[in-house]
N, CA, C and O atoms as CSV, one atom per row, in Angstrom:
chain,resi,resn,atom,element,x,y,z
A,1,MET,N,N,32.542,110.990,57.124
A,1,MET,CA,C,32.368,112.428,56.994
A,1,MET,C,C,30.887,112.776,57.222
A,1,MET,O,O,29.996,112.070,56.750
A,2,GLU,N,N,30.645,113.860,57.941
A,2,GLU,CA,C,29.285,114.277,58.261
A,2,GLU,C,C,28.634,114.899,57.027
A,2,GLU,O,O,29.224,115.748,56.360
A,3,GLU,N,N,27.425,114.469,56.740
A,3,GLU,CA,C,26.706,114.988,55.587
A,3,GLU,C,C,26.001,116.286,55.975
A,3,GLU,O,O,25.369,116.373,57.028
A,4,LYS,N,N,26.120,117.297,55.105
A,4,LYS,CA,C,25.446,118.567,55.366
A,4,LYS,C,C,23.953,118.421,55.149
A,4,LYS,O,O,23.513,117.739,54.223
A,5,LYS,N,N,23.179,119.061,56.001
A,5,LYS,CA,C,21.730,119.021,55.867
A,5,LYS,C,C,21.303,119.959,54.744
A,5,LYS,O,O,21.854,121.048,54.580
A,6,CYS,N,N,20.329,119.523,53.990
A,6,CYS,CA,C,19.707,120.390,52.996
A,6,CYS,C,C,18.890,121.433,53.747
A,6,CYS,O,O,18.267,121.127,54.764
A,7,CYS,N,N,18.893,122.654,53.251
A,7,CYS,CA,C,18.173,123.706,53.963
A,7,CYS,C,C,16.682,123.397,54.079
A,7,CYS,O,O,16.011,123.925,54.966
A,8,ALA,N,N,16.159,122.553,53.201
A,8,ALA,CA,C,14.751,122.185,53.301
A,8,ALA,C,C,14.494,121.305,54.526
A,8,ALA,O,O,13.357,121.218,54.990
A,9,GLU,N,N,15.523,120.657,55.050
A,9,GLU,CA,C,15.377,119.796,56.226
A,9,GLU,C,C,15.512,120.581,57.527
A,9,GLU,O,O,15.143,120.079,58.589
A,10,ARG,N,N,16.029,121.788,57.461
A,10,ARG,CA,C,16.252,122.572,58.667
A,10,ARG,C,C,14.945,123.200,59.113
A,10,ARG,O,O,14.228,123.808,58.319
A,11,MET,N,N,14.649,123.046,60.385
A,11,MET,CA,C,13.420,123.597,60.934
A,11,MET,C,C,13.712,124.234,62.275
A,11,MET,O,O,14.745,123.965,62.889
A,12,LYS,N,N,12.804,125.075,62.726
A,12,LYS,CA,C,12.945,125.727,64.026
A,12,LYS,C,C,11.586,125.776,64.694
A,12,LYS,O,O,10.639,126.351,64.157
A,13,HIS,N,N,11.494,125.173,65.867
A,13,HIS,CA,C,10.274,125.287,66.659
A,13,HIS,C,C,10.289,126.650,67.347
A,13,HIS,O,O,11.289,127.040,67.950
A,14,ARG,N,N,9.189,127.357,67.252
A,14,ARG,CA,C,9.077,128.660,67.897
A,14,ARG,C,C,8.077,128.567,69.044
A,14,ARG,O,O,7.039,127.914,68.937
A,15,GLU,N,N,8.412,129.231,70.133
A,15,GLU,CA,C,7.471,129.313,71.252
A,15,GLU,C,C,6.237,130.095,70.788
A,15,GLU,O,O,6.308,130.865,69.830
A,16,ASP,N,N,5.125,129.895,71.464
A,16,ASP,CA,C,3.862,130.510,71.058
A,16,ASP,C,C,3.958,132.029,70.930
A,16,ASP,O,O,3.463,132.604,69.962
A,17,LYS,N,N,4.591,132.674,71.900
A,17,LYS,CA,C,4.683,134.133,71.881
A,17,LYS,C,C,5.454,134.621,70.654
A,17,LYS,O,O,5.021,135.553,69.977
A,18,GLU,N,N,6.590,133.995,70.370
A,18,GLU,CA,C,7.395,134.380,69.203
A,18,GLU,C,C,6.608,134.126,67.918
A,18,GLU,O,O,6.575,134.972,67.025
A,19,TYR,N,N,5.973,132.950,67.834
A,19,TYR,CA,C,5.184,132.588,66.658
A,19,TYR,C,C,4.078,133.611,66.409
A,19,TYR,O,O,3.926,134.109,65.293
A,20,ARG,N,N,3.305,133.924,67.454
A,20,ARG,CA,C,2.202,134.876,67.310
A,20,ARG,C,C,2.697,136.253,66.883
A,20,ARG,O,O,2.081,136.900,66.037
A,21,ASP,N,N,3.819,136.706,67.470
A,21,ASP,CA,C,4.368,138.010,67.120
A,21,ASP,C,C,4.755,138.060,65.640
A,21,ASP,O,O,4.423,139.017,64.941
A,22,LEU,N,N,5.452,137.035,65.170
A,22,LEU,CA,C,5.880,137.009,63.771
A,22,LEU,C,C,4.681,136.932,62.825
A,22,LEU,O,O,4.634,137.639,61.819
A,23,ILE,N,N,3.723,136.079,63.147
A,23,ILE,CA,C,2.535,135.941,62.300
A,23,ILE,C,C,1.730,137.238,62.279
A,23,ILE,O,O,1.241,137.643,61.224
A,24,ASN,N,N,1.584,137.896,63.436
A,24,ASN,CA,C,0.866,139.179,63.478
A,24,ASN,C,C,1.541,140.217,62.601
A,24,ASN,O,O,0.873,140.959,61.881
A,25,ARG,N,N,2.863,140.270,62.661
A,25,ARG,CA,C,3.607,141.221,61.822
A,25,ARG,C,C,3.363,140.934,60.342
A,25,ARG,O,O,3.124,141.850,59.555
A,26,LEU,N,N,3.426,139.653,59.972
A,26,LEU,CA,C,3.213,139.284,58.573
A,26,LEU,C,C,1.778,139.558,58.132
A,26,LEU,O,O,1.546,139.965,56.994
A,27,ASN,N,N,0.827,139.340,59.014
A,27,ASN,CA,C,-0.569,139.636,58.677
A,27,ASN,C,C,-0.761,141.128,58.410
A,27,ASN,O,O,-1.495,141.508,57.498
A,28,ARG,N,N,-0.100,141.973,59.206
A,28,ARG,CA,C,-0.200,143.419,58.970
A,28,ARG,C,C,0.409,143.793,57.628
A,28,ARG,O,O,-0.156,144.598,56.888
A,29,VAL,N,N,1.571,143.204,57.310
A,29,VAL,CA,C,2.214,143.487,56.023
A,29,VAL,C,C,1.309,143.033,54.881
A,29,VAL,O,O,1.142,143.741,53.888
A,30,GLU,N,N,0.732,141.850,55.033
A,30,GLU,CA,C,-0.169,141.329,53.999
A,30,GLU,C,C,-1.338,142.294,53.774
A,30,GLU,O,O,-1.722,142.556,52.634
A,31,GLY,N,N,-1.891,142.810,54.849
A,31,GLY,CA,C,-2.975,143.788,54.737
A,31,GLY,C,C,-2.524,145.061,54.052
A,31,GLY,O,O,-3.257,145.636,53.247
A,32,GLN,N,N,-1.315,145.504,54.372
A,32,GLN,CA,C,-0.785,146.704,53.732
A,32,GLN,C,C,-0.605,146.486,52.228
A,32,GLN,O,O,-0.904,147.377,51.434
A,33,VAL,N,N,-0.124,145.320,51.840
A,33,VAL,CA,C,0.070,145.024,50.419
A,33,VAL,C,C,-1.273,145.001,49.699
A,33,VAL,O,O,-1.396,145.536,48.597
A,34,ARG,N,N,-2.270,144.390,50.310
A,34,ARG,CA,C,-3.607,144.399,49.712
A,34,ARG,C,C,-4.126,145.841,49.566
A,34,ARG,O,O,-4.779,146.181,48.579
A,35,GLY,N,N,-3.823,146.668,50.560
A,35,GLY,CA,C,-4.231,148.072,50.490
A,35,GLY,C,C,-3.565,148.804,49.333
A,35,GLY,O,O,-4.205,149.612,48.659
A,36,VAL,N,N,-2.289,148.529,49.099
A,36,VAL,CA,C,-1.582,149.158,47.978
A,36,VAL,C,C,-2.164,148.669,46.652
A,36,VAL,O,O,-2.328,149.454,45.718
A,37,LYS,N,N,-2.472,147.398,46.569
A,37,LYS,CA,C,-3.083,146.865,45.347
A,37,LYS,C,C,-4.389,147.594,45.055
A,37,LYS,O,O,-4.663,147.968,43.915
A,38,LYS,N,N,-5.189,147.791,46.098
A,38,LYS,CA,C,-6.468,148.509,45.936
A,38,LYS,C,C,-6.218,149.950,45.510
A,38,LYS,O,O,-6.961,150.495,44.693
A,39,MET,N,N,-5.179,150.566,46.056
A,39,MET,CA,C,-4.849,151.944,45.667
A,39,MET,C,C,-4.520,152.021,44.181
A,39,MET,O,O,-4.937,152.957,43.499
A,40,VAL,N,N,-3.775,151.042,43.680
A,40,VAL,CA,C,-3.434,151.016,42.249
A,40,VAL,C,C,-4.706,150.814,41.431
A,40,VAL,O,O,-4.929,151.503,40.435
A,41,GLU,N,N,-5.541,149.859,41.862
A,41,GLU,CA,C,-6.797,149.597,41.155
A,41,GLU,C,C,-7.697,150.831,41.141
A,41,GLU,O,O,-8.411,151.076,40.168
A,42,ASP,N,N,-7.658,151.605,42.223
A,42,ASP,CA,C,-8.494,152.808,42.337
A,42,ASP,C,C,-7.839,154.036,41.718
A,42,ASP,O,O,-8.355,155.148,41.827
A,43,GLU,N,N,-6.696,153.825,41.069
A,43,GLU,CA,C,-5.960,154.899,40.388
A,43,GLU,C,C,-5.604,156.048,41.328
A,43,GLU,O,O,-5.756,157.221,40.986
A,44,ARG,N,N,-5.133,155.691,42.505
A,44,ARG,CA,C,-4.721,156.699,43.489
A,44,ARG,C,C,-3.440,157.382,43.048
A,44,ARG,O,O,-2.718,156.872,42.191
A,45,TYR,N,N,-3.166,158.515,43.623
A,45,TYR,CA,C,-2.004,159.343,43.296
A,45,TYR,C,C,-0.712,158.595,43.630
A,45,TYR,O,O,-0.607,157.960,44.680
A,46,CYS,N,N,0.270,158.676,42.728
A,46,CYS,CA,C,1.534,157.926,42.844
A,46,CYS,C,C,2.225,158.129,44.183
A,46,CYS,O,O,2.675,157.165,44.803
A,47,VAL,N,N,2.310,159.357,44.626
A,47,VAL,CA,C,3.029,159.650,45.868
A,47,VAL,C,C,2.348,158.980,47.062
A,47,VAL,O,O,3.023,158.524,47.985
A,48,ASP,N,N,1.037,158.922,47.047
A,48,ASP,CA,C,0.316,158.243,48.122
A,48,ASP,C,C,0.647,156.749,48.139
A,48,ASP,O,O,0.828,156.156,49.202
A,49,ILE,N,N,0.723,156.153,46.954
A,49,ILE,CA,C,1.074,154.730,46.859
A,49,ILE,C,C,2.510,154.515,47.318
A,49,ILE,O,O,2.787,153.587,48.078
A,50,LEU,N,N,3.423,155.366,46.861
A,50,LEU,CA,C,4.830,155.246,47.253
A,50,LEU,C,C,4.995,155.359,48.769
A,50,LEU,O,O,5.821,154.667,49.365
A,51,THR,N,N,4.223,156.216,49.369
A,51,THR,CA,C,4.269,156.368,50.832
A,51,THR,C,C,3.879,155.067,51.515
A,51,THR,O,O,4.505,154.661,52.493
A,52,GLN,N,N,2.845,154.417,51.000
A,52,GLN,CA,C,2.410,153.152,51.588
A,52,GLN,C,C,3.425,152.035,51.345
A,52,GLN,O,O,3.633,151.185,52.211
A,53,VAL,N,N,4.049,152.035,50.180
A,53,VAL,CA,C,5.082,151.031,49.891
A,53,VAL,C,C,6.263,151.207,50.841
A,53,VAL,O,O,6.848,150.226,51.299
A,54,THR,N,N,6.608,152.450,51.134
A,54,THR,CA,C,7.680,152.713,52.095
A,54,THR,C,C,7.310,152.172,53.473
A,54,THR,O,O,8.166,151.641,54.181
A,55,ALA,N,N,6.067,152.301,53.849
A,55,ALA,CA,C,5.611,151.756,55.134
A,55,ALA,C,C,5.705,150.230,55.142
A,55,ALA,O,O,6.040,149.636,56.167
A,56,ILE,N,N,5.413,149.595,54.012
A,56,ILE,CA,C,5.535,148.140,53.903
A,56,ILE,C,C,6.987,147.722,54.055
A,56,ILE,O,O,7.298,146.760,54.757
A,57,GLN,N,N,7.874,148.452,53.390
A,57,GLN,CA,C,9.299,148.132,53.503
A,57,GLN,C,C,9.786,148.272,54.942
A,57,GLN,O,O,10.571,147.451,55.417
A,58,ALA,N,N,9.325,149.300,55.629
A,58,ALA,CA,C,9.707,149.493,57.025
A,58,ALA,C,C,9.178,148.342,57.890
A,58,ALA,O,O,9.872,147.868,58.789
A,59,ALA,N,N,7.958,147.901,57.616
A,59,ALA,CA,C,7.378,146.796,58.377
A,59,ALA,C,C,8.146,145.502,58.124
A,59,ALA,O,O,8.372,144.725,59.052
A,60,LEU,N,N,8.547,145.267,56.883
A,60,LEU,CA,C,9.340,144.074,56.578
A,60,LEU,C,C,10.726,144.153,57.225
A,60,LEU,O,O,11.251,143.143,57.694
A,61,ASN,N,N,11.312,145.338,57.250
A,61,ASN,CA,C,12.599,145.506,57.930
A,61,ASN,C,C,12.466,145.216,59.420
A,61,ASN,O,O,13.338,144.580,60.012
A,62,ALA,N,N,11.384,145.677,60.022
A,62,ALA,CA,C,11.154,145.406,61.443
A,62,ALA,C,C,10.961,143.912,61.676
A,62,ALA,O,O,11.442,143.373,62.673
A,63,PHE,N,N,10.262,143.239,60.766
A,63,PHE,CA,C,10.093,141.789,60.850
A,63,PHE,C,C,11.452,141.102,60.785
A,63,PHE,O,O,11.745,140.218,61.589
A,64,ASN,N,N,12.284,141.512,59.821
A,64,ASN,CA,C,13.627,140.929,59.684
A,64,ASN,C,C,14.458,141.124,60.945
A,64,ASN,O,O,15.143,140.200,61.385
A,65,LYS,N,N,14.405,142.306,61.523
A,65,LYS,CA,C,15.175,142.582,62.744
A,65,LYS,C,C,14.739,141.665,63.880
A,65,LYS,O,O,15.568,141.110,64.601
A,66,LYS,N,N,13.435,141.516,64.028
A,66,LYS,CA,C,12.889,140.669,65.095
A,66,LYS,C,C,13.283,139.215,64.865
A,66,LYS,O,O,13.738,138.544,65.791
A,67,LEU,N,N,13.114,138.723,63.647
A,67,LEU,CA,C,13.452,137.340,63.325
A,67,LEU,C,C,14.947,137.092,63.482
A,67,LEU,O,O,15.352,136.048,63.993
A,68,LEU,N,N,15.762,138.036,63.052
A,68,LEU,CA,C,17.217,137.892,63.186
A,68,LEU,C,C,17.629,137.870,64.652
A,68,LEU,O,O,18.470,137.061,65.044
A,69,ALA,N,N,17.051,138.743,65.463
A,69,ALA,CA,C,17.369,138.750,66.894
A,69,ALA,C,C,16.978,137.424,67.536
A,69,ALA,O,O,17.737,136.859,68.324
A,70,ASN,N,N,15.786,136.929,67.192
A,70,ASN,CA,C,15.354,135.632,67.720
A,70,ASN,C,C,16.313,134.524,67.280
A,70,ASN,O,O,16.656,133.644,68.069
A,71,HIS,N,N,16.736,134.575,66.030
A,71,HIS,CA,C,17.656,133.572,65.482
A,71,HIS,C,C,18.990,133.584,66.236
A,71,HIS,O,O,19.520,132.529,66.587
A,72,ILE,N,N,19.519,134.762,66.479
A,72,ILE,CA,C,20.796,134.876,67.185
A,72,ILE,C,C,20.670,134.345,68.609
A,72,ILE,O,O,21.527,133.596,69.080
A,73,HIS,N,N,19.594,134.739,69.289
A,73,HIS,CA,C,19.414,134.339,70.688
A,73,HIS,C,C,19.129,132.852,70.867
A,73,HIS,O,O,19.339,132.304,71.949
A,74,SER,N,N,18.659,132.208,69.824
A,74,SER,CA,C,18.340,130.785,69.962
A,74,SER,C,C,19.263,129.921,69.106
A,74,SER,O,O,20.166,129.274,69.636
A,75,CYS,N,N,19.055,129.901,67.822
A,75,CYS,CA,C,19.784,128.995,66.926
A,75,CYS,C,C,21.297,129.210,66.976
A,75,CYS,O,O,22.061,128.256,67.124
A,76,VAL,N,N,21.719,130.459,66.852
A,76,VAL,CA,C,23.159,130.744,66.802
A,76,VAL,C,C,23.811,130.396,68.134
A,76,VAL,O,O,24.848,129.733,68.161
A,77,VAL,N,N,23.220,130.831,69.226
A,77,VAL,CA,C,23.776,130.545,70.546
A,77,VAL,C,C,23.853,129.034,70.780
A,77,VAL,O,O,24.869,128.529,71.259
A,78,ASP,N,N,22.787,128.319,70.443
A,78,ASP,CA,C,22.771,126.862,70.633
A,78,ASP,C,C,23.857,126.187,69.807
A,78,ASP,O,O,24.562,125.309,70.304
A,79,ASP,N,N,23.996,126.595,68.537
A,79,ASP,CA,C,25.019,125.991,67.680
A,79,ASP,C,C,26.426,126.268,68.196
A,79,ASP,O,O,27.278,125.380,68.172
A,80,ILE,N,N,26.679,127.476,68.656
A,80,ILE,CA,C,28.003,127.805,69.195
A,80,ILE,C,C,28.281,126.965,70.438
A,80,ILE,O,O,29.387,126.451,70.604
A,81,ARG,N,N,27.296,126.824,71.302
A,81,ARG,CA,C,27.460,125.994,72.502
A,81,ARG,C,C,27.774,124.544,72.150
A,81,ARG,O,O,28.478,123.857,72.890
A,82,GLU,N,N,27.245,124.079,71.008
A,82,GLU,CA,C,27.494,122.708,70.568
A,82,GLU,C,C,28.797,122.589,69.775
A,82,GLU,O,O,29.149,121.506,69.308
A,83,GLY,N,N,29.514,123.716,69.628
A,83,GLY,CA,C,30.794,123.696,68.930
A,83,GLY,C,C,30.708,123.909,67.431
A,83,GLY,O,O,31.715,123.790,66.734
A,84,ASN,N,N,29.526,124.221,66.923
A,84,ASN,CA,C,29.355,124.456,65.489
A,84,ASN,C,C,29.627,125.925,65.184
A,84,ASN,O,O,28.723,126.759,65.234
A,85,MET,N,N,30.872,126.228,64.870
A,85,MET,CA,C,31.257,127.609,64.598
A,85,MET,C,C,30.904,128.039,63.173
A,85,MET,O,O,30.996,129.222,62.845
A,86,GLU,N,N,30.501,127.090,62.327
A,86,GLU,CA,C,30.075,127.442,60.966
A,86,GLU,C,C,28.864,128.362,60.989
A,86,GLU,O,O,28.622,129.105,60.038
A,87,VAL,N,N,28.113,128.311,62.067
A,87,VAL,CA,C,26.925,129.143,62.189
A,87,VAL,C,C,27.286,130.628,62.167
A,87,VAL,O,O,26.470,131.455,61.757
A,88,VAL,N,N,28.487,130.972,62.599
A,88,VAL,CA,C,28.912,132.375,62.582
A,88,VAL,C,C,29.066,132.847,61.142
A,88,VAL,O,O,28.635,133.948,60.800
A,89,ASP,N,N,29.676,132.022,60.299
A,89,ASP,CA,C,29.807,132.368,58.882
A,89,ASP,C,C,28.432,132.492,58.224
A,89,ASP,O,O,28.184,133.404,57.435
A,90,GLU,N,N,27.547,131.555,58.566
A,90,GLU,CA,C,26.190,131.607,58.020
A,90,GLU,C,C,25.498,132.900,58.440
A,90,GLU,O,O,24.819,133.537,57.634
A,91,LEU,N,N,25.670,133.287,59.704
A,91,LEU,CA,C,25.071,134.516,60.210
A,91,LEU,C,C,25.627,135.726,59.468
A,91,LEU,O,O,24.871,136.610,59.065
A,92,CYS,N,N,26.930,135.768,59.290
A,92,CYS,CA,C,27.538,136.894,58.556
A,92,CYS,C,C,27.019,136.972,57.135
A,92,CYS,O,O,26.711,138.058,56.645
A,93,ASP,N,N,26.918,135.826,56.464
A,93,ASP,CA,C,26.372,135.782,55.100
A,93,ASP,C,C,24.930,136.287,55.071
A,93,ASP,O,O,24.544,137.047,54.183
A,94,THR,N,N,24.147,135.859,56.048
A,94,THR,CA,C,22.748,136.267,56.125
A,94,THR,C,C,22.630,137.769,56.315
A,94,THR,O,O,21.820,138.421,55.657
A,95,ILE,N,N,23.432,138.317,57.209
A,95,ILE,CA,C,23.394,139.767,57.456
A,95,ILE,C,C,23.784,140.526,56.201
A,95,ILE,O,O,23.171,141.545,55.883
A,96,GLN,N,N,24.797,140.046,55.478
A,96,GLN,CA,C,25.196,140.710,54.234
A,96,GLN,C,C,24.070,140.683,53.219
A,96,GLN,O,O,23.861,141.672,52.517
A,97,LYS,N,N,23.342,139.589,53.119
A,97,LYS,CA,C,22.228,139.484,52.172
A,97,LYS,C,C,21.105,140.450,52.507
A,97,LYS,O,O,20.554,141.097,51.616
A,98,ILE,N,N,20.762,140.551,53.787
A,98,ILE,CA,C,19.622,141.412,54.135
A,98,ILE,C,C,19.989,142.887,54.161
A,98,ILE,O,O,19.106,143.743,54.214
A,99,MET,N,N,21.276,143.193,54.124
A,99,MET,CA,C,21.692,144.597,54.136
A,99,MET,C,C,21.856,145.166,52.730
A,99,MET,O,O,22.228,146.330,52.580
A,100,LYS,N,N,21.589,144.380,51.715
A,100,LYS,CA,C,21.725,144.873,50.325
A,100,LYS,C,C,20.694,145.909,50.018
A,100,LYS,O,O,20.657,146.432,48.905
């Protein structure tokens, strides 16, 4: 019987362009979070902080969309081609989790 891989063993090599795009997006989010922290420290108005938090959430959603699209176009397609249909269930589970 085939042993299931632990998720810690699963890895994905990303091409330079994809890697740079994802890292740039995360760096922007990180900067936005630091900015919100500074706003709290500076006792800025609540609505201004909430507006920035909404922008962070939108940036993270955009990151998720990009990463999910990349995942479908590479990992999912490759697994289906290799006959691993379990990847479809995993994809559905993942989409349900991120849509909460």
